[in-house]
C-alpha positions in Angstrom: 191.4 3.7 -63.2 193.2 2.5 -65.9 195.8 0.4 -64.0 192.8 -1.3 -61.8 190.8 -2.5 -65.3 194.3 -3.5 -66.8 195.1 -5.4 -64.0 191.7 -7.2 -63.5 191.8 -8.3 -67.0 195.1 -9.7 -67.0 194.1 -11.5 -63.9 191.1 -13.1 -66.1 193.6 -14.0 -68.9 195.5 -16.2 -66.3 192.3 -17.8 -64.7 190.7 -18.4 -68.2 193.8 -20.4 -69.5 194.0 -24.1 -69.7 197.4 -23.8 -68.2 198.5 -23.2 -64.5 200.4 -19.9 -63.9 203.5 -21.7 -63.2 203.0 -23.7 -66.9 202.2 -20.1 -68.6 205.6 -18.6 -67.3 207.5 -21.8 -68.3 206.1 -21.7 -71.6 206.4 -18.2 -72.0 210.2 -18.5 -71.1 210.9 -20.9 -74.1 209.0 -18.8 -76.5 211.0 -15.7 -75.2 214.3 -17.9 -75.9 212.9 -19.1 -79.3 211.8 -16.1 -80.9 211.6 -12.4 -80.1 209.0 -11.7 -82.9 205.4 -11.1 -81.6 203.7 -13.0 -84.4 206.1 -15.6 -84.4 205.9 -16.1 -80.6 202.1 -17.1 -80.8 203.0 -19.6 -83.3 205.9 -21.1 -81.4 203.9 -21.6 -78.3 201.2 -23.1 -80.4 203.4 -25.5 -81.8 204.8 -26.7 -78.5 201.4 -27.0 -76.9 200.0 -29.2 -80.1 203.0 -31.5 -79.4 201.6 -31.7 -76.2 198.2 -32.1 -77.0 198.7 -34.5 -79.8 201.7 -36.7 -78.7 201.3 -39.2 -81.4 201.9 -36.4 -84.4 205.2 -37.6 -86.1 207.0 -39.1 -83.0 206.7 -35.8 -81.0 205.8 -38.2 -78.0 204.4 -35.1 -75.9 207.7 -33.6 -75.9 208.5 -29.8 -76.5 211.9 -31.0 -78.2 213.1 -27.2 -77.6 217.0 -26.6 -78.0 216.8 -23.9 -75.5 215.6 -26.1 -73.1 218.6 -28.5 -73.2 221.0 -25.5 -73.6 219.9 -24.2 -70.4 220.0 -27.5 -68.8 223.8 -27.7 -69.5 224.3 -24.0 -68.5 224.8 -22.5 -71.9 223.4 -18.9 -72.3 221.5 -17.8 -75.2 224.8 -16.8 -77.4 226.5 -20.0 -76.5 223.5 -21.7 -77.5 223.6 -20.2 -80.8 227.2 -20.1 -81.4 227.4 -23.9 -80.7 225.9 -25.2 -83.8 225.1 -28.7 -83.2 223.7 -29.1 -79.9 223.2 -33.2 -80.3 225.6 -33.6 -77.6 223.2 -31.9 -75.2 219.6 -33.0 -76.6 220.6 -36.5 -76.0 221.7 -36.1 -72.2 219.2 -36.7 -69.3 218.4 -33.7 -67.3 214.9 -32.5 -65.9 215.1 -29.3 -68.1 215.8 -31.2 -71.4 212.8 -31.4 -73.2 214.2 -33.8 -75.8 214.4 -36.6 -73.3 211.4 -35.2 -71.0 207.9 -35.3 -71.6 205.8 -31.9 -70.8 206.8 -29.1 -69.1 210.3 -28.6 -67.7 210.3 -27.9 -63.9 210.4 -24.2 -64.5 211.4 -21.2 -66.6 214.4 -20.9 -68.4 214.4 -17.3 -68.5 212.5 -14.2 -67.4 210.1 -14.1 -70.3 208.8 -10.6 -71.4 205.1 -9.4 -72.0 205.2 -10.7 -75.5 206.1 -13.9 -74.5 203.7 -14.2 -71.6 201.0 -13.0 -74.1 201.9 -15.6 -76.6 201.6 -18.4 -73.9 198.1 -17.0 -72.7 197.0 -16.8 -76.3 198.9 -19.4 -78.4 198.0 -20.2 -81.9 197.5 -23.6 -82.3 194.8 -23.3 -85.1 197.5 -22.9 -87.7 198.4 -26.6 -87.0 202.2 -26.3 -86.8 204.3 -28.7 -84.7 207.8 -27.8 -85.6 209.9 -24.9 -86.2 213.3 -23.5 -86.7 215.1 -20.0 -86.4 215.7 -18.7 -90.0 219.4 -17.9 -89.3 219.6 -16.5 -93.1 216.7 -13.9 -92.8 215.6 -13.9 -89.2 212.4 -14.5 -88.2 211.2 -18.3 -88.0 210.0 -21.2 -90.2 207.1 -23.2 -89.5 206.1 -26.8 -90.5 203.1 -29.1 -89.8 205.1 -32.3 -90.7 208.5 -33.5 -89.9 209.7 -33.6 -93.5 208.8 -30.1 -94.2 210.8 -29.3 -90.7 213.8 -30.8 -91.9 213.4 -28.9 -95.5 213.2 -25.9 -93.3 216.4 -26.8 -91.6 218.2 -27.5 -94.6 217.2 -24.2 -96.2 217.0 -21.7 -93.4 219.3 -22.8 -90.6 222.3 -24.9 -91.6 223.4 -22.9 -94.6 223.4 -19.8 -92.4 224.3 -20.9 -89.2 228.3 -21.0 -90.0 
């Protein structure tokens, strides 16, 4: 039946991933909080994994450097995180979930990811070559960059003017 075939396919998706099931759900939870767009989700997952795979790229050091993990570490929910604006106070503090200070995956998920985020974690788009992303607070969506200089330009163009 349809359920059995679909269920077997999903199990194979997990078994064929280079990530453990725990890592898939942890990555998916970060992706879920970072963006709700299906296409952006795959690019966000890819950018995060590119940082892990190439820790020497522009000082990423194998760290996800995800603001949402810093917010989670210090008990800010999604709305509080976005309203807070400058999260430097949180990104610089030590915590096992703060991926600005800790290399690799945090100890577990930061939320319960939906199917879109799990799919993105199973099939990340690393080929696009992105390492950086920022929420486009002006128009919605996500802006991506390969270099840190491009990322700063995206922050100045799409995040800071519209986050206030």
